[in-house]
DSSP file (Angstrom, degrees, kcal/mol; ACC not computed):
  #  RESIDUE AA STRUCTURE BP1 BP2  ACC     N-H-->O    O-->H-N    N-H-->O    O-->H-N    TCO  KAPPA ALPHA  PHI   PSI    X-CA   Y-CA   Z-CA
    1    1 A M     >        0   0    0      0, 0.0     4,-2.7     0, 0.0     5,-0.1   0.000 360.0 360.0 360.0 -39.2   97.1  122.1  121.5
    2    2 A R  H  >  +     0   0    0      2,-0.2     4,-2.7     1,-0.2     5,-0.2   0.907 360.0  50.0 -66.0 -37.9   98.7  119.6  123.9
    3    3 A R  H  > S+     0   0    0      2,-0.2     4,-2.6     1,-0.2     5,-0.2   0.938 110.9  48.4 -66.2 -44.2   96.5  116.9  122.5
    4    4 A K  H  > S+     0   0    0      1,-0.2     4,-2.8     2,-0.2     5,-0.2   0.917 112.5  50.3 -57.1 -44.6   97.5  117.9  118.9
    5    5 A N  H  X S+     0   0    0     -4,-2.7     4,-2.4     1,-0.2    -2,-0.2   0.919 111.6  46.0 -61.7 -46.3  101.1  117.9  120.0
    6    6 A K  H  X S+     0   0    0     -4,-2.7     4,-2.4     2,-0.2    -1,-0.2   0.914 114.5  48.0 -65.0 -42.7  101.0  114.4  121.6
    7    7 A Q  H  X S+     0   0    0     -4,-2.6     4,-2.5     2,-0.2     5,-0.2   0.943 114.2  46.5 -64.2 -49.7   99.1  112.9  118.6
    8    8 A A  H  X S+     0   0    0     -4,-2.8     4,-2.7    -5,-0.2    -1,-0.2   0.892 112.2  51.1 -61.0 -39.6  101.6  114.5  116.1
    9    9 A E  H  X S+     0   0    0     -4,-2.4     4,-2.5    -5,-0.2    -1,-0.2   0.906 109.7  49.0 -63.7 -42.8  104.5  113.3  118.1
   10   10 A R  H  X S+     0   0    0     -4,-2.4     4,-2.3     2,-0.2    -2,-0.2   0.927 114.4  45.7 -61.6 -45.7  103.2  109.8  118.3
   11   11 A V  H  X S+     0   0    0     -4,-2.5     4,-2.7     2,-0.2     5,-0.2   0.897 111.5  52.2 -62.0 -43.2  102.6  109.7  114.6
   12   12 A F  H  X S+     0   0    0     -4,-2.7     4,-2.5    -5,-0.2    -2,-0.2   0.928 112.6  44.8 -60.3 -47.4  106.0  111.3  113.9
   13   13 A Q  H  X S+     0   0    0     -4,-2.5     4,-2.1     2,-0.2    -1,-0.2   0.882 113.1  50.1 -66.4 -38.3  107.8  108.6  116.0
   14   14 A A  H  X S+     0   0    0     -4,-2.3     4,-2.5     2,-0.2    -2,-0.2   0.929 113.2  46.3 -63.3 -46.5  105.8  105.7  114.5
   15   15 A L  H  X S+     0   0    0     -4,-2.7     4,-3.4     1,-0.2     5,-0.4   0.910 110.4  53.3 -65.9 -40.8  106.5  106.9  110.9
   16   16 A A  H  X S+     0   0    0     -4,-2.5     4,-1.8    -5,-0.2     5,-0.4   0.900 112.1  45.2 -62.5 -38.7  110.2  107.4  111.7
   17   17 A L  H  < S+     0   0    0     -4,-2.1    -1,-0.2     2,-0.2    -2,-0.2   0.912 116.7  45.1 -68.8 -42.5  110.4  103.9  113.0
   18   18 A K  H  < S+     0   0    0     -4,-2.5    -2,-0.2     1,-0.2    -3,-0.2   0.920 122.3  35.5 -65.7 -46.5  108.5  102.5  110.1
   19   19 A L  H  < S-     0   0    0     -4,-3.4    -1,-0.2     2,-0.3    -2,-0.2   0.720  97.3-132.3 -84.6 -21.7  110.4  104.4  107.4
   20   20 A G  S  < S+     0   0    0     -4,-1.8     2,-0.3    -5,-0.4    -3,-0.2   0.622  81.0  61.2  78.3  12.2  113.8  104.4  109.0
   21   21 A C  S    S-     0   0    0     -5,-0.4    -2,-0.3    -6,-0.3    -1,-0.3  -0.949 103.2 -65.4-156.1 172.6  114.2  108.1  108.4
   22   22 A T        -     0   0    0     -2,-0.3    -9,-0.1    -3,-0.1   -10,-0.0  -0.492  59.2-118.3 -65.7 127.1  112.5  111.4  109.3
   23   23 A P        -     0   0    0      0, 0.0    34,-0.1     0, 0.0    -1,-0.1  -0.361  25.0-121.3 -67.6 148.7  109.0  111.5  107.8
   24   24 A T     >  -     0   0    0      1,-0.1     4,-2.1    36,-0.1     5,-0.2  -0.327  26.1-105.7 -78.8 168.4  108.3  114.2  105.3
   25   25 A D  H  > S+     0   0    0     32,-1.0     4,-3.0     1,-0.2     5,-0.2   0.906 122.1  53.6 -62.1 -40.4  105.5  116.8  105.7
   26   26 A A  H  > S+     0   0    0      1,-0.2     4,-2.3     2,-0.2    -1,-0.2   0.888 108.8  48.1 -62.1 -39.9  103.4  114.9  103.1
   27   27 A Q  H  > S+     0   0    0      2,-0.2     4,-2.3     1,-0.2    -1,-0.2   0.885 112.5  49.2 -67.0 -39.6  103.8  111.6  105.0
   28   28 A M  H  X S+     0   0    0     -4,-2.1     4,-2.1     2,-0.2    -2,-0.2   0.924 111.6  48.6 -66.8 -44.5  102.9  113.3  108.3
   29   29 A A  H  X>S+     0   0    0     -4,-3.0     5,-2.4     1,-0.2     4,-0.7   0.934 113.0  47.5 -63.8 -41.7   99.8  115.0  106.8
   30   30 A E  H ><5S+     0   0    0     -4,-2.3     3,-0.7     1,-0.2    -1,-0.2   0.910 112.0  49.9 -66.5 -39.4   98.6  111.6  105.2
   31   31 A A  H 3<5S+     0   0    0     -4,-2.3    -1,-0.2     1,-0.2    -2,-0.2   0.855 114.1  45.0 -68.2 -32.0   99.2  109.7  108.5
   32   32 A L  H 3<5S-     0   0    0     -4,-2.1    -1,-0.2    -5,-0.2    -2,-0.2   0.501 111.7-123.1 -87.7  -2.8   97.2  112.3  110.4
   33   33 A H  T <<5S+     0   0    0     -3,-0.7     2,-0.3    -4,-0.7    -3,-0.2   0.883  71.6 116.7  64.2  42.0   94.5  112.4  107.7
   34   34 A V      < -     0   0    0     -5,-2.4    -1,-0.2    -6,-0.2    -2,-0.1  -0.871  69.9 -94.0-130.6 166.7   94.8  116.1  107.1
   35   35 A S     >  -     0   0    0     -2,-0.3     4,-2.2     1,-0.1     5,-0.1  -0.364  35.5-112.8 -76.0 163.5   95.7  118.2  104.1
   36   36 A L  H  > S+     0   0    0      1,-0.2     4,-2.4     2,-0.2     5,-0.2   0.883 119.7  54.6 -63.6 -38.6   99.3  119.3  103.7
   37   37 A E  H  > S+     0   0    0      2,-0.2     4,-1.9     1,-0.2    -1,-0.2   0.912 108.6  47.8 -61.4 -43.3   98.1  122.9  104.2
   38   38 A D  H  > S+     0   0    0      2,-0.2     4,-2.2     1,-0.2    -2,-0.2   0.893 109.0  54.3 -65.5 -38.4   96.4  121.9  107.5
   39   39 A W  H  X S+     0   0    0     -4,-2.2     4,-2.7     2,-0.2    -2,-0.2   0.931 107.2  50.0 -61.0 -45.8   99.6  120.1  108.6
   40   40 A Y  H  X S+     0   0    0     -4,-2.4     4,-2.3     1,-0.2    -1,-0.2   0.899 109.4  52.4 -61.0 -39.4  101.7  123.3  108.0
   41   41 A G  H  X S+     0   0    0     -4,-1.9     4,-2.0     2,-0.2    -1,-0.2   0.919 110.3  47.8 -59.6 -44.0   99.1  125.3  110.1
   42   42 A T  H  X S+     0   0    0     -4,-2.2     4,-2.7     2,-0.2     5,-0.2   0.888 109.0  54.2 -63.2 -41.6   99.5  122.7  112.9
   43   43 A V  H  X S+     0   0    0     -4,-2.7     4,-2.3     1,-0.2    -1,-0.2   0.906 108.6  48.6 -59.7 -43.3  103.3  123.0  112.5
   44   44 A Q  H  X S+     0   0    0     -4,-2.3     4,-1.6     2,-0.2    -1,-0.2   0.897 112.6  48.5 -65.6 -39.1  103.2  126.8  113.0
   45   45 A Q  H  X S+     0   0    0     -4,-2.0     4,-0.7     2,-0.2    -2,-0.2   0.904 113.7  46.4 -66.9 -41.6  100.9  126.4  116.0
   46   46 A L  H  <>S+     0   0    0     -4,-2.7     5,-1.8     1,-0.2     3,-0.3   0.854 110.8  51.6 -72.4 -34.2  103.1  123.8  117.6
   47   47 A Q  H ><5S+     0   0    0     -4,-2.3     3,-1.5    -5,-0.2    -1,-0.2   0.851 102.9  58.9 -72.8 -30.8  106.3  125.8  117.0
   48   48 A S  H 3<5S+     0   0    0     -4,-1.6    -1,-0.2     1,-0.3    -2,-0.2   0.776 102.6  55.9 -65.7 -22.4  104.8  128.9  118.6
   49   49 A M  T 3<5S-     0   0    0     -4,-0.7    -1,-0.3    -3,-0.3    -2,-0.2   0.528 122.4-108.9 -84.6  -5.9  104.4  126.8  121.7
   50   50 A G  T < 5 +     0   0    0     -3,-1.5     2,-0.3    -4,-0.2    -3,-0.2   0.778  49.5 178.7  85.4  28.1  108.1  126.0  121.7
   51   51 A V      < -     0   0    0     -5,-1.8    -1,-0.2     1,-0.2     3,-0.1  -0.517  10.1-168.8 -67.6 125.1  107.8  122.3  120.7
   52   52 A E  S    S+     0   0    0     -2,-0.3    -1,-0.2     1,-0.2    -5,-0.0   0.808  73.9  60.9 -87.0 -32.9  111.3  120.9  120.4
   53   53 A W  S    S+     0   0    0      2,-0.0     2,-0.6     1,-0.0    -1,-0.2   0.723  88.2  85.5 -70.9 -21.5  110.8  117.5  118.7
   54   54 A L        +     0   0    0     -8,-0.1   -45,-0.0    -3,-0.1    -1,-0.0  -0.725  42.0 165.7 -95.1 122.3  109.3  119.0  115.6
   55   55 A R        -     0   0    0     -2,-0.6    -3,-0.0     2,-0.0   -12,-0.0  -0.891  32.9-138.7-126.6  98.3  111.5  120.1  112.8
   56   56 A P        -     0   0    0      0, 0.0     2,-0.4     0, 0.0     3,-0.1  -0.251   7.9-155.7 -63.9 145.3  109.3  120.6  109.7
   57   57 A T    >   +     0   0    0      1,-0.1     3,-2.6   -34,-0.1   -32,-1.0  -0.661  20.3 169.6-118.7  74.2  110.6  119.4  106.4
   58   58 A Q  T 3  S+     0   0    0     -2,-0.4     3,-0.2     1,-0.3    -1,-0.1   0.680  81.4  46.7 -64.5 -17.7  108.7  121.6  104.0
   59   59 A M  T >> S+     0   0    0      1,-0.1     3,-1.1    -3,-0.1     4,-0.6   0.112  76.2 117.7-105.8  20.7  111.0  120.4  101.1
   60   60 A G  G X4 S+     0   0    0     -3,-2.6     3,-0.8     1,-0.3    -1,-0.1   0.851  74.2  50.5 -56.1 -39.2  110.8  116.8  102.1
   61   61 A D  G 34 S+     0   0    0     -4,-0.2    -1,-0.3    -3,-0.2    -2,-0.1   0.690  96.3  70.7 -74.2 -17.3  109.2  115.8   98.8
   62   62 A A  G <4 S+     0   0    0     -3,-1.1    -1,-0.2     1,-0.3    -2,-0.2   0.746 103.7  41.1 -70.3 -24.9  111.8  117.5   96.7
   63   63 A Y  S << S-     0   0    0     -3,-0.8    -1,-0.3    -4,-0.6    -4,-0.0  -0.685  78.4-165.0-125.5  75.4  114.4  115.0   97.6
   64   64 A P        -     0   0    0      0, 0.0     2,-0.9     0, 0.0    -3,-0.1  -0.338  17.9-132.4 -62.9 144.9  113.0  111.5   97.6
   65   65 A R        +     0   0    0      3,-0.1     2,-0.3     4,-0.0    -2,-0.0  -0.829  54.1 119.2-104.4  99.3  115.2  108.9   99.3
   66   66 A D  S >> S-     0   0    0     -2,-0.9     3,-1.5     1,-0.0     4,-1.1  -0.934  76.9 -91.5-146.4 173.3  115.7  105.8   97.2
   67   67 A E  T 34 S+     0   0    0     -2,-0.3     3,-0.2     1,-0.3    -2,-0.0   0.811 120.1  60.4 -58.9 -31.5  118.6  104.0   95.7
   68   68 A A  T 34 S+     0   0    0      1,-0.2    -1,-0.3    -3,-0.0    -3,-0.1   0.782 110.7  40.2 -66.8 -26.6  118.3  106.0   92.4
   69   69 A T  T <4 S+     0   0    0     -3,-1.5    -1,-0.2     2,-0.1    -2,-0.2   0.557  91.4  98.9-102.9 -10.2  118.8  109.3   94.1
   70   70 A L  S  < S-     0   0    0     -4,-1.1     2,-0.1    -3,-0.2    -5,-0.0  -0.532  80.5-109.2 -75.7 143.5  121.6  108.4   96.6
   71   71 A P        -     0   0    0      0, 0.0     2,-0.8     0, 0.0    -1,-0.1  -0.422  26.9-117.4 -70.7 149.2  125.2  109.3   95.6
   72   72 A D    >   -     0   0    0      1,-0.1     3,-0.9    -2,-0.1     0, 0.0  -0.803  22.2-165.2 -86.8 110.2  127.5  106.5   94.6
   73   73 A N  T 3  S+     0   0    0     -2,-0.8    -1,-0.1     1,-0.2    -3,-0.0   0.678  86.9  57.2 -72.2 -17.1  130.3  106.6   97.2
   74   74 A D  T 3  S+     0   0    0      2,-0.1     2,-0.3    -3,-0.0    -1,-0.2   0.593  85.0 100.1 -88.7 -11.0  132.5  104.3   95.0
   75   75 A Q  S <  S-     0   0    0     -3,-0.9     2,-0.3     1,-0.1     0, 0.0  -0.570  75.9-124.0 -80.1 135.3  132.3  106.7   91.9
   76   76 A E        -     0   0    0     -2,-0.3     2,-0.2     4,-0.1    -2,-0.1  -0.588  23.0-143.8 -78.6 138.6  135.3  108.8   91.4
   77   77 A T     >  -     0   0    0     -2,-0.3     4,-2.0     1,-0.1     5,-0.2  -0.476  27.3-106.8 -91.7 167.1  134.7  112.5   91.2
   78   78 A Q  H  > S+     0   0    0      1,-0.2     4,-2.5     2,-0.2     5,-0.2   0.870 123.3  56.1 -58.2 -37.5  136.5  115.0   89.0
   79   79 A F  H  > S+     0   0    0      2,-0.2     4,-2.8     1,-0.2    -1,-0.2   0.940 106.2  49.2 -62.8 -45.5  138.3  116.2   92.1
   80   80 A D  H  > S+     0   0    0      1,-0.2     4,-2.4     2,-0.2    -2,-0.2   0.905 112.9  47.5 -59.9 -42.0  139.6  112.7   92.8
   81   81 A L  H  X S+     0   0    0     -4,-2.0     4,-2.2     2,-0.2    -1,-0.2   0.920 113.7  46.5 -65.3 -44.9  140.8  112.3   89.2
   82   82 A C  H  X S+     0   0    0     -4,-2.5     4,-2.3     2,-0.2    -2,-0.2   0.903 112.4  50.3 -64.8 -44.1  142.5  115.7   89.3
   83   83 A Y  H  X S+     0   0    0     -4,-2.8     4,-2.2    -5,-0.2    -2,-0.2   0.917 111.7  48.0 -62.5 -44.2  144.1  115.0   92.7
   84   84 A R  H  X S+     0   0    0     -4,-2.4     4,-2.5    -5,-0.2    -2,-0.2   0.905 110.2  52.3 -63.0 -41.2  145.4  111.6   91.5
   85   85 A R  H  X S+     0   0    0     -4,-2.2     4,-2.2     1,-0.2    -2,-0.2   0.892 109.4  49.7 -63.0 -40.1  146.8  113.2   88.3
   86   86 A E  H  X S+     0   0    0     -4,-2.3     4,-2.4     2,-0.2    -1,-0.2   0.896 109.5  51.9 -64.9 -40.4  148.6  115.9   90.4
   87   87 A Q  H  X S+     0   0    0     -4,-2.2     4,-2.5     1,-0.2    -2,-0.2   0.926 110.5  47.0 -65.0 -41.3  150.1  113.2   92.6
   88   88 A R  H  X S+     0   0    0     -4,-2.5     4,-2.8     1,-0.2    -1,-0.2   0.909 111.0  52.4 -65.4 -37.4  151.4  111.3   89.6
   89   89 A D  H  X S+     0   0    0     -4,-2.2     4,-2.1     2,-0.2    -2,-0.2   0.910 110.5  48.0 -64.4 -40.0  152.9  114.4   88.1
   90   90 A L  H  X S+     0   0    0     -4,-2.4     4,-2.2     2,-0.2    -1,-0.2   0.933 112.9  47.8 -63.5 -45.9  154.7  115.2   91.4
   91   91 A L  H  X S+     0   0    0     -4,-2.5     4,-2.3     2,-0.2    -2,-0.2   0.893 109.7  52.3 -65.5 -38.0  156.0  111.7   91.6
   92   92 A D  H  X S+     0   0    0     -4,-2.8     4,-1.3     2,-0.2    -1,-0.2   0.911 111.0  48.5 -61.3 -42.2  157.2  111.8   87.9
   93   93 A R  H  < S+     0   0    0     -4,-2.1     4,-0.4     1,-0.2    -2,-0.2   0.882 112.0  48.4 -64.0 -39.8  159.0  115.0   88.6
   94   94 A A  H >< S+     0   0    0     -4,-2.2     3,-1.1     1,-0.2    -2,-0.2   0.865 108.3  55.1 -69.6 -36.4  160.6  113.6   91.7
   95   95 A L  H >< S+     0   0    0     -4,-2.3     3,-1.6     1,-0.2    -1,-0.2   0.782  95.3  67.0 -66.2 -29.9  161.6  110.4   89.8
   96   96 A E  T 3< S+     0   0    0     -4,-1.3    -1,-0.2     1,-0.3    -2,-0.2   0.721  94.8  59.7 -63.7 -19.5  163.4  112.5   87.2
   97   97 A Q  T <  S+     0   0    0     -3,-1.1    -1,-0.3    -4,-0.4     2,-0.2   0.453  95.4  75.5 -91.1  -1.8  165.9  113.4   89.9
   98   98 A V  S <  S-     0   0    0     -3,-1.6    39,-0.0     1,-0.1     5,-0.0  -0.689  88.4 -91.6-108.5 165.3  167.0  109.8   90.6
   99   99 A S     >  -     0   0    0     -2,-0.2     4,-2.0     1,-0.1     5,-0.2  -0.156  32.1-111.5 -74.4 166.3  169.3  107.5   88.7
  100  100 A E  H  > S+     0   0    0      1,-0.2     4,-2.0     2,-0.2     5,-0.1   0.870 118.3  54.3 -63.1 -39.5  168.1  105.0   86.0
  101  101 A R  H  > S+     0   0    0      1,-0.2     4,-2.1     2,-0.2    -1,-0.2   0.897 107.2  49.8 -61.7 -41.8  169.1  102.1   88.3
  102  102 A D  H  > S+     0   0    0      1,-0.2     4,-2.1     2,-0.2    -1,-0.2   0.900 110.3  50.1 -67.3 -39.6  167.0  103.5   91.1
  103  103 A R  H  X S+     0   0    0     -4,-2.0     4,-2.5     1,-0.2    -1,-0.2   0.860 109.0  53.8 -65.7 -33.9  164.0  103.9   88.7
  104  104 A Q  H  X S+     0   0    0     -4,-2.0     4,-2.7     2,-0.2     5,-0.2   0.907 107.0  50.0 -67.2 -41.8  164.5  100.3   87.6
  105  105 A I  H  X S+     0   0    0     -4,-2.1     4,-2.5     2,-0.2     5,-0.2   0.938 112.9  47.0 -63.3 -45.1  164.4   99.0   91.2
  106  106 A L  H  X>S+     0   0    0     -4,-2.1     4,-3.2     2,-0.2     5,-0.6   0.909 113.1  49.5 -61.0 -43.0  161.1  100.9   91.8
  107  107 A S  I  X>S+     0   0    0     -4,-2.5     5,-1.8     2,-0.2     4,-1.6   0.926 112.4  46.2 -61.1 -46.7  159.7   99.6   88.5
  108  108 A L  I  <5S+     0   0    0     -4,-2.7     6,-2.8     3,-0.2    -2,-0.2   0.921 119.8  40.5 -61.8 -43.9  160.6   96.0   89.3
  109  109 A Y  I  <5S+     0   0    0     -4,-2.5     4,-0.3    -5,-0.2    -2,-0.2   0.952 128.5  25.3 -74.8 -48.7  159.2   96.2   92.8
  110  110 A Y  I  <5S+     0   0    0     -4,-3.2    -3,-0.2    -5,-0.2    -2,-0.2   0.849 131.1  32.8 -91.9 -33.0  156.0   98.3   92.3
  111  111 A E  I  <<S+     0   0    0     -4,-1.6    -3,-0.2    -5,-0.6    -4,-0.1   0.876 130.4  30.2 -90.7 -40.3  155.0   97.7   88.7
  112  112 A H  S   <S-     0   0    0     -5,-1.8    -3,-0.2    -4,-0.1    -4,-0.1   0.435  97.4-128.2-100.9  -1.1  156.2   94.1   88.2
  113  113 A D        +     0   0    0     -4,-0.3    -4,-0.2    -6,-0.3    -3,-0.1   0.828  46.1 166.3  57.5  34.8  155.7   92.9   91.7
  114  114 A F        -     0   0    0     -6,-2.8     2,-0.2    -7,-0.1    -1,-0.2  -0.447  33.6-124.4 -69.6 153.2  159.3   91.5   92.0
  115  115 A T     >  -     0   0    0     -2,-0.1     4,-2.2     1,-0.1     5,-0.2  -0.509  27.4-104.3 -87.4 168.6  160.5   90.6   95.4
  116  116 A M  H  > S+     0   0    0      1,-0.2     4,-2.3     2,-0.2     5,-0.1   0.864 124.2  52.6 -60.5 -35.6  163.7   92.0   96.8
  117  117 A K  H  > S+     0   0    0      2,-0.2     4,-2.3     1,-0.2    -1,-0.2   0.913 108.7  48.7 -66.4 -43.1  165.4   88.7   96.2
  118  118 A Q  H  > S+     0   0    0      2,-0.2     4,-1.9     1,-0.2    -2,-0.2   0.889 112.3  48.8 -63.5 -40.1  164.3   88.7   92.5
  119  119 A I  H  X S+     0   0    0     -4,-2.2     4,-2.5     2,-0.2     5,-0.2   0.889 109.1  52.9 -66.7 -39.9  165.5   92.3   92.1
  120  120 A A  H  X>S+     0   0    0     -4,-2.3     5,-1.9     1,-0.2     4,-1.8   0.905 110.5  47.6 -62.5 -40.3  168.8   91.4   93.6
  121  121 A D  H  <5S+     0   0    0     -4,-2.3    -1,-0.2     2,-0.2    -2,-0.2   0.900 111.6  50.7 -63.9 -40.1  169.2   88.5   91.2
  122  122 A E  H  <5S+     0   0    0     -4,-1.9    -2,-0.2     1,-0.2    -1,-0.2   0.887 119.7  35.4 -63.4 -43.0  168.3   90.8   88.3
  123  123 A L  H  <5S-     0   0    0     -4,-2.5    -1,-0.2     2,-0.1    -2,-0.2   0.624 107.0-121.5 -90.2 -15.0  170.8   93.4   89.3
  124  124 A G  T  <5S+     0   0    0     -4,-1.8     2,-0.3     1,-0.3    -3,-0.2   0.859  73.1 111.6  74.5  36.9  173.5   91.1   90.6
  125  125 A V  S   <S-     0   0    0     -5,-1.9    -1,-0.3    -6,-0.2    -2,-0.1  -0.811  74.7 -80.0-130.7 172.4  173.7   92.4   94.1
  126  126 A D     >  -     0   0    0     -2,-0.3     4,-1.7     1,-0.1     5,-0.1  -0.333  35.3-122.0 -71.7 156.3  172.7   91.1   97.6
  127  127 A E  H  > S+     0   0    0      1,-0.2     4,-2.0     2,-0.2     5,-0.1   0.864 113.9  55.9 -65.7 -34.8  169.0   91.3   98.7
  128  128 A S  H  > S+     0   0    0      1,-0.2     4,-2.1     2,-0.2    -1,-0.2   0.865 104.3  53.6 -67.6 -33.4  170.0   93.4  101.7
  129  129 A R  H  > S+     0   0    0      2,-0.2     4,-2.7     1,-0.2    -1,-0.2   0.901 107.9  50.1 -65.6 -40.6  171.6   95.9   99.4
  130  130 A V  H  X S+     0   0    0     -4,-1.7     4,-2.6     1,-0.2    -2,-0.2   0.907 109.8  51.2 -64.9 -39.8  168.4   96.2   97.3
  131  131 A S  H  X S+     0   0    0     -4,-2.0     4,-2.2     2,-0.2    -2,-0.2   0.892 111.2  47.7 -62.7 -41.0  166.5   96.7  100.5
  132  132 A Q  H  X S+     0   0    0     -4,-2.1     4,-2.5     2,-0.2     5,-0.2   0.924 112.8  48.3 -63.5 -44.9  168.9   99.5  101.6
  133  133 A I  H  X S+     0   0    0     -4,-2.7     4,-2.8     1,-0.2    -2,-0.2   0.940 111.8  50.7 -61.3 -46.7  168.7  101.2   98.1
  134  134 A H  H  X S+     0   0    0     -4,-2.6     4,-2.4     1,-0.2    -1,-0.2   0.918 111.3  46.2 -60.1 -46.5  164.9  101.0   98.2
  135  135 A A  H  X S+     0   0    0     -4,-2.2     4,-1.7     2,-0.2    -1,-0.2   0.901 115.0  47.5 -64.9 -41.8  164.6  102.5  101.7
  136  136 A S  H  X S+     0   0    0     -4,-2.5     4,-2.5     1,-0.2    -2,-0.2   0.900 111.0  52.2 -65.3 -40.7  167.1  105.3  100.8
  137  137 A L  H  X S+     0   0    0     -4,-2.8     4,-2.8    -5,-0.2     5,-0.2   0.920 107.1  50.8 -66.0 -42.5  165.3  106.0   97.5
  138  138 A L  H  X S+     0   0    0     -4,-2.4     4,-2.2     1,-0.2    -1,-0.2   0.893 110.8  50.5 -61.3 -38.1  161.9  106.3   99.2
  139  139 A S  H  X S+     0   0    0     -4,-1.7     4,-2.1     2,-0.2    -2,-0.2   0.930 111.9  46.6 -64.1 -45.4  163.4  108.8  101.6
  140  140 A R  H  X S+     0   0    0     -4,-2.5     4,-2.6     1,-0.2    -2,-0.2   0.906 111.6  51.4 -63.4 -41.5  164.9  110.8   98.8
  141  141 A L  H  X S+     0   0    0     -4,-2.8     4,-2.7     1,-0.2     5,-0.2   0.890 108.5  51.4 -59.3 -40.5  161.7  110.8   96.9
  142  142 A K  H  X S+     0   0    0     -4,-2.2     4,-2.5    -5,-0.2    -1,-0.2   0.917 112.0  47.2 -64.2 -41.8  159.7  112.0   99.9
  143  143 A K  H  X S+     0   0    0     -4,-2.1     4,-2.4     2,-0.2    -2,-0.2   0.889 111.2  51.4 -66.2 -38.7  162.2  114.9  100.3
  144  144 A N  H  X S+     0   0    0     -4,-2.6     4,-1.6     2,-0.2    -2,-0.2   0.930 113.0  44.6 -62.9 -46.1  162.0  115.7   96.6
  145  145 A V  H  X S+     0   0    0     -4,-2.7     4,-2.4     1,-0.2     3,-0.3   0.933 111.9  52.3 -64.1 -45.4  158.3  115.8   96.7
  146  146 A H  H  X S+     0   0    0     -4,-2.5     4,-2.0     1,-0.2    -2,-0.2   0.901 108.8  50.7 -60.6 -40.1  158.2  117.8   99.9
  147  147 A S  H  < S+     0   0    0     -4,-2.4    -1,-0.2     1,-0.2     7,-0.2   0.821 109.9  50.3 -68.2 -28.1  160.6  120.4   98.4
  148  148 A M  H  < S+     0   0    0     -4,-1.6    -1,-0.2    -3,-0.3    -2,-0.2   0.872 113.8  45.0 -73.6 -36.6  158.4  120.7   95.3
  149  149 A L  H  < S+     0   0    0     -4,-2.4    -2,-0.2     1,-0.3    -1,-0.2   0.791 123.3  35.3 -75.9 -27.6  155.3  121.2   97.5
  150  150 A H     X  +     0   0    0     -4,-2.0     4,-1.5    -5,-0.2     3,-0.3  -0.599  66.4 158.1-125.4  67.9  157.1  123.7   99.9
  151  151 A P  H  > S+     0   0    0      0, 0.0     4,-2.6     0, 0.0     5,-0.2   0.849  73.0  60.6 -64.7 -31.8  159.5  125.8   97.6
  152  152 A V  H  > S+     0   0    0      1,-0.2     4,-2.5     2,-0.2     5,-0.2   0.913 104.6  49.0 -63.7 -41.3  159.7  128.7  100.0
  153  153 A L  H  > S+     0   0    0     -3,-0.3     4,-2.2     2,-0.2    -1,-0.2   0.903 110.4  51.4 -63.0 -40.8  161.1  126.4  102.7
  154  154 A R  H  X S+     0   0    0     -4,-1.5     4,-2.1    -7,-0.2    -2,-0.2   0.923 111.4  47.8 -63.9 -42.7  163.7  125.1  100.1
  155  155 A Q  H  X S+     0   0    0     -4,-2.6     4,-2.2     1,-0.2    -2,-0.2   0.918 111.6  48.3 -65.7 -43.2  164.7  128.6   99.3
  156  156 A S  H  X S+     0   0    0     -4,-2.5     4,-1.8     1,-0.2    -1,-0.2   0.876 112.3  49.7 -67.5 -33.9  165.1  129.7  102.9
  157  157 A L  H  X S+     0   0    0     -4,-2.2     4,-1.3     2,-0.2    -1,-0.2   0.881 110.7  50.2 -69.8 -37.0  167.2  126.6  103.7
  158  158 A A  H  < S+     0   0    0     -4,-2.1    -2,-0.2     1,-0.2    -1,-0.2   0.865 111.3  48.2 -66.9 -36.0  169.4  127.3  100.6
  159  159 A Q  H  < S+     0   0    0     -4,-2.2    -1,-0.2     1,-0.2    -2,-0.2   0.838 108.4  55.0 -73.5 -32.2  169.9  130.9  101.8
  160  160 A A  H  <        0   0    0     -4,-1.8    -1,-0.2     1,-0.2    -2,-0.2   0.835 360.0 360.0 -68.4 -30.1  170.7  129.8  105.3
  161  161 A A     <        0   0    0     -4,-1.3    -1,-0.2    -5,-0.1    -2,-0.2   0.447 360.0 360.0 -82.1 360.0  173.5  127.5  104.0
């Protein structure tokens, strides 16, 4: 049994290095020149001895590892799309609570990529004033969104006042 264990462990490690992943049961059986059924019998014998390195993968062939079966991490899931839509809806509701001028500043800055200087020229105010309005506006929007997400806190603050 010790000889079987050492041989299987050597083959397991060699295959893992060659493949770059844990070998499947079918790969182990092929490398050891035994049937899959014989390999499963060996696995049972080795496990009964308390062999730690061996974790059989009896479903190894069910999930082949190649580019076609790997998930695409760049692909947006339905959850991602729903989450982004909820974020936009929250922001739209928060924007309804600010003035038209404030919405114009945000639109020029974020949608049209204007600089603070360009926005100041458009509105006829100083660049520093646009920067102040922008900072204040972001703070108000953050509070508006927070109050929409945590209405219980808003109610308890209103009752305390």
